[in-house]
N, C-alpha and C positions, 0 to 999 in steps of 0.2 A: 416413859415414852414407849410407844409401840414399836414392834420390830421393823415395820415398814417405815415408820417415822425416823427411826435411828438410821436406817439405810439411806433415806433421802437426805438427812442431815449430813451423814458422812460423804455422800455424793456431792453435796453443795460445797462442803469444805474442800473436797478434792478438786472441784472445778476452780474454786477461788485460788487454791494453792498453785494449781497448774497454770492459771492465767498469770499470776504474779511471777511465778518461776520463769515463764516465757519472757516476761518483760525484763526480769533481772538477767536472764540468759542473754537477752539482746544487749542490755547495758554492760554486763560484765564480760562478755566475749566480743564486744565491739562489732556486732553483726547487724543486719537488717537496717532499722531506721537510723542508726548511728554511722553506718558505713565505715566503721573503723577509726573515724577521726572526730574529735570534738570540734564544735563550731569556734571560729575565731582563733584557731591555733592548729598546729600540725602534729598532734599527738593522739595516738589511739589509746583507748581505755585499758586494753589488755596489757600494754607495756607499763602503764601506771600500776596496775595490780601486781604484776611480777616484781617490779622495782620496789614497791612499798613492802610487799610480803617478805622478800628475801634480803633487802638492803636496809630499808629505813626502820620499819616497825620494831624489830628486836632492839635496835640501838637507841632509838628515841625513848622507848619505855625505860631502859636502864638510866638514861640521862635524867629523865623526869624524877627519878627516885633519889637523885643526888641532892644534898642539902641546899646547894646554891639555887636549885630550880624548884624545890618543893615548897619553899616559904615565900609567900606573896603578900605584900602589904597593900591593903585595900581599905577604902572608906565605904562602908555599906550603909551609912547614915546620911549621906548627902541627899537633900530634898530634891524631888522631881522639879526641874525648871520649867516644865511646860503645862502642867495641870495640877489641880489639888491632889494631894496624896490620897490614894485609895485605902491606905492602911496596910500594914504588913500582914503577910500570910500567917495564919495561926496553925497551919498544918505542921506537925512535928518534923517531918522530913524536909521542911524549908529552912530549918535552923542551921546556922553555921557556927561551929565552935571555934572561937579565936584561940590562937596559940599563946601560952604564957611566955612572957619575956625570957624567963629562965631557960626555955627550950630553944631559943633562937641562937644559932652560932654567933660568937662574939664578933667575927668579922663582918657579918651581915648587919648586926645592930649598929656597928660603928659606921658603916657605909650609908645607913639610912639618913644620916644628917646632911649628906651632900645633896645640894639642889643646884641645877643649872638654870638659875632664874635671875631676874633683875635684883632680887633681894641680896644676892651675893655681892653686887656692886657696892653696897654700902657697908660691907663688913670691914672691920679693922684688919690690919696686916696680920696681927697675931692670930685672930680668929680664922683668917684665910689659911694660914700655915697649918693650924690645927685641922681645919676642914680638909686640906690636901692630904694630910697624914692619915686621916680617917677614911679616905676614899675607898669604899668597899668593893668597887668594881675593878680595881687595878692592883698591880703588884705594890706592896708596901715598902719594898727595898729599892728606892729610886735615888738617883743623883739629885743634888740641889737644883741643877738646871731643869731636870724633869719636874721636880716639885713646883718650881716657879711656873712652868708651862701648865701644870694642872690647876694652879691658882687662876691663871688667865682663862683656862678652859671653863672652870667653875663659874666665872663671871659672865661667860657668853650666854646670851639668851637665844636659844634656838627654837623658840615657840612657833616661829613661822614655818618650821619644817614638820610640825606635828600634825598628824591626821586624827589624833584623838585628844580629848581633854583629859589630862592626867590628874589623878588624885594627888592632893598635897600630902606628902608623907609626914609632914610635921604636924598635921592636924591631930588633936587629941582623939578624934574619932577614927583615925586610921589605925588598923590593927593587923598584925601578922596572922595569916591563915596557913595552916598546913594543908596543902592541896591533897595530899595522900589520905588524910583523915576526913576530908570533906569532898568525896568524889561526886562528879556530875552524874545525876541519875534522875529518874522520874520522881517528882515530889507530889504530884496531884494539883499543882498550881495551874489553873486554867480559868476559862470564863471571861467575862467582860474586861477585867483588868489586864490579863495576858493578851487578849485580842487587841486591846487599845494600843499596847506597845508595838506589836508587829504591824498593825494597821497604820500607825503614825510613821513607822520606818518606811513602809512600802508606798503609802499614798502621798506622803509629804516630802520624801527625800530621794526618790528614785527617778528624778528627771522626767516626770510624766504629768500630763495635764489631768486635772481632776475629773474630766469627762470620760477618761479611759480607766476602767475598773480592773484591778488585779483579779486574776482567776481565784475563785473560792471566796471572794468578798461577799458576805451574805446580803449586802446592800446592792450588789451588782445586778443590773437588769439582764445581762447576757452571761454566757458560759466562759467568757474570757478570750475567745479567739481574736476579737478585735484588739485586745491587748497585745497579742503576739504579732499581729500585723503592724501595729504601731511600733513595737519594740524593734522589729527587724529593720525598720526604716531609720533607726537612730544611728548616730555616728558610733564608731568602735568604742570610744571611751565611755559613752553612756550605756551601751550594751554591757560592757565589762562591769560597770558599777552594779547594774541590776543582778548580773550573774554572781558576783561576789556575795551580795546580800542573800540571794536565794540559796547559794551553796552553803553559806554559814547557817541559814535556817534549817536546811536539810541535814547538815551535820549534827546540829543540836538535837533535832528530832530523832536521828539515828541513835544518839547516845541514850536518849530517854527510852527508846524501844529496847535497846540492848541491855540496859540496867534498870529493869522494871521490878516493882514490888509484886512478886507472884503470889506470895503467901505470907501470912503473919499469924503465928500461933504461939500462945504462952510467952509472949514477949520476944519471940525469935522471928526475925525477918529473913525471908528467902528472896534474893534478887537474881534476876537473870533475863534472858531474851524473851520478849513477848511477840510471837508471830502475828497474833491477831491485831495488836496495836501497830505493828509494822505494816500490815496489810491496809489498815485504815488510813495510814499516812502516805503510803506509796503505791497502792494498787491503782492502775490506770482508770478503772471504772469508778472506784470510790472517790478518786481525786479528779474526776472529769478529764482524764488524760494528762494531769499535771505531774504525777509521780515520776515518770521517766525524765521529764525536764529537770526536776529537782535533783535527781541523781547525777545527771550530766553536769549540772552547775556545781555540785559537790566536787567532782573531778576537776573542773575548771579552777575552782578555788585552791585545790591542792596544788595544781600546777603553778599558780601565782605565788603561793607561799614557798614552794620548793625553789622557784627561781630566786626569790629574795634571799633564801639561805645561801644559795650558791654565790650570790652577789656580795654578801656581807662577809664572806670568809676572810678576805684580806684584813678586815678590821680586827678580827680575833687572832689571826695568825701572827700578829706582832708580839714580840716578847714583853712589851710594856703592859699588855692586857692580861689580867689574871682573874679567874673566877674565884674571888677571894672570900673565904669563910673563916679563915684562921687555922684551918687544918691543912697544912702544906701538902701532905700526901694525897688527901682526897681532892684538893684543889687541882693538883697536877693531873690526877686521873680524870677528873671532870673535863678539864680542858682538852686532854688527849682524845677523849671520847667525842667531844663536840667537834674537834678538828677532823676526826675520822668521818663523822656524819657529813661535814662540809665536803670532804673529798668525794663521798658518794653522790652528793647533790650535784657536784660539778661534772661527774661522770655521766649523768643522765643526758641522753642525746636528742631529746625532743622538747627542749624548754620552750616556754612561752616567750615571745620576743616583745619585751616591753617598749623597745624603740619604735614599734609601730604606733604607739600611743603618743598623743600630743606632738605630732611630727609635722603639722601643717604650718600655716602662717605663724610666725613667732609670737606676734601680739595676740592673735586669737588662741593659739595653743596655751600661752601663759594664762590667759583669762579662764579658759576651760579647765586647766589644771587646778587653778585656785578654787573654782566653783566645785570641782570634784572633791578637793580637800575639805572645803567647808561643809559640804553635804555629809561626808563621812564623819567629820568631827561632830556634827549635829547628832548623828546616830549614836556616837559614843556617849553623848549627854543623855540620850533617851534611856540608856541602860540604868540610869539612876531613878527611873520611873517603874522599874520592875518590882513588884510587891513581895516576891519570894526571895529571901536572902541568898539561898543557895543558887537560884537561877540568876540573881543579880551578880553574884560573885563570878560565875562562869561566863555570863554574858559580857561583863566588863573585861574579863581576862581575854576572851577570844576576840572581842572587838578591838581591844588594844593590841593584841598580837597581829591582827590583820592590818591595823593602822601602822604598826611598826614595819611590817613587810612592805607596805606602800611607800613609806618614808625611805626605806632602803632602795627600792626599785628606782626612785626618782632622785637618788643622790649618788649615782654611779661615779661622776667626775670627782666628787668630794672624797669618796671612799678610795679611789685610785690614787689620790694625791696625799693620802695619810702618811705622815712621817713615822719611821720605825720606832723611835724611842721617846716620842712625846705625842700628846693628843693634838688634834686639829680642831680649830674653831668651826671648820666647814661641816664636820659630821661627828656625831657622838651619840651614844646610847646610854641611857640610865639603866641601872640594874632592874628597875621595874619593867622597862621595855624589853630587856633581854629575857627575863623570866616569862613575860607574856608571849613573846615571839616563839620560844621553844615549846611552851605548853600548848599554845594555840595550834602549832603545826602537829604536835603530838596528838591532839584531839582529832585532827583531820586524818592522820595516819590510822588512828583507831577506827574512825568511821569507815574508811576503805576496807579495813580488816573485818569489821563487823558485817559489812555487806556480804563478804565471802561466807561468814558463819550463817547468815540468814538464808543464803542460797542452799547450804547443806540442810538446814532445818526444813526448808520448803520441799526439798527432794525427799526427805524422810516422811513427809505427810502425803505424798502423792499416792 
């Protein structure tokens, strides 16, 4: 390249970086177009940044490294229920390495046999007692009265409360995965298969007429402004639904940009932040003005899951609940750290008010809530259509984590009425849900932190 060409190229990169930095500066310092407050809530982005950086991020990272939270049982072989399987991705970075049974803590393996389903209703009393004794999510040293309560609990079918379709952990295709050894990162999975998944999520499940196209849909005849005119006219609940999905999408994209394959030589891979890819996904010009909206929705999603953690604290504060792996010392430390995080979440002073949702006419509100639940449950089923195993793993986990957060937010009365020394039929969480909830919020916390890192990188390129 000639000297003048290099100068022009450098100037172009500088202009792009400056433009994106200006947008990020707007988003990250809560100025200009955001005016300090997110839509549909009373929280400014700068407060979230500070709270996440100094309170949440360091602790949630440590918690995710604990045995109870690092092993996730998932079925990556479930067929897509909506269209013919496109075939699994052959890219090597799409591969997920299952964890050998010998590596799984004994307490977790014992607990995996417990299911809160109708199948438990037909179990013999002896089998029920064995099942209660093996309950991996709770303390194993319980009174006979408490054990009987757990048997009753295990028989209760709470499927009506689920916002996600859970994997059957008894399936021979369900395997434990060590999340620390299978990190979420860019795999190269893209093209028609990936587009089909996201298109189905947005176009068929986000409460929109087919005549209104989502921005960036390659089939759309317009640039998407009509979409936002329509979206802003929706009721709060349906706007929230779209923002949650958009925020999840933005968070996943941030993870891929921050953990990108930068170089591969002699079998050694170098992973790290890719500013160019970040620009492609979030620059306002390249995304036709969509990038800043996505980042705002990421913060909104963070607020929703933060609120859920603060609401579910009483469930875990009971002495009857123990993050059981079989290692008493580690289990006690894990629970102490989790409760410490809960205290932090409750100290946040600008929570989203979930009581503003489904607050109208009781019959209409109940119907809307059920429609909301079924739409989200459908999205959880779409995750089984993802062709890349690693993308499917993290898509299922983060979707289930958000679904668990929604379940918590709409179960406040049941959580408040929980007895101290025995479980309640009204509200319960499986270990699968607990692991997904914590790791999904950990991913959002990481996304917020990565935005700060990209801001620094963009400043360095100015």
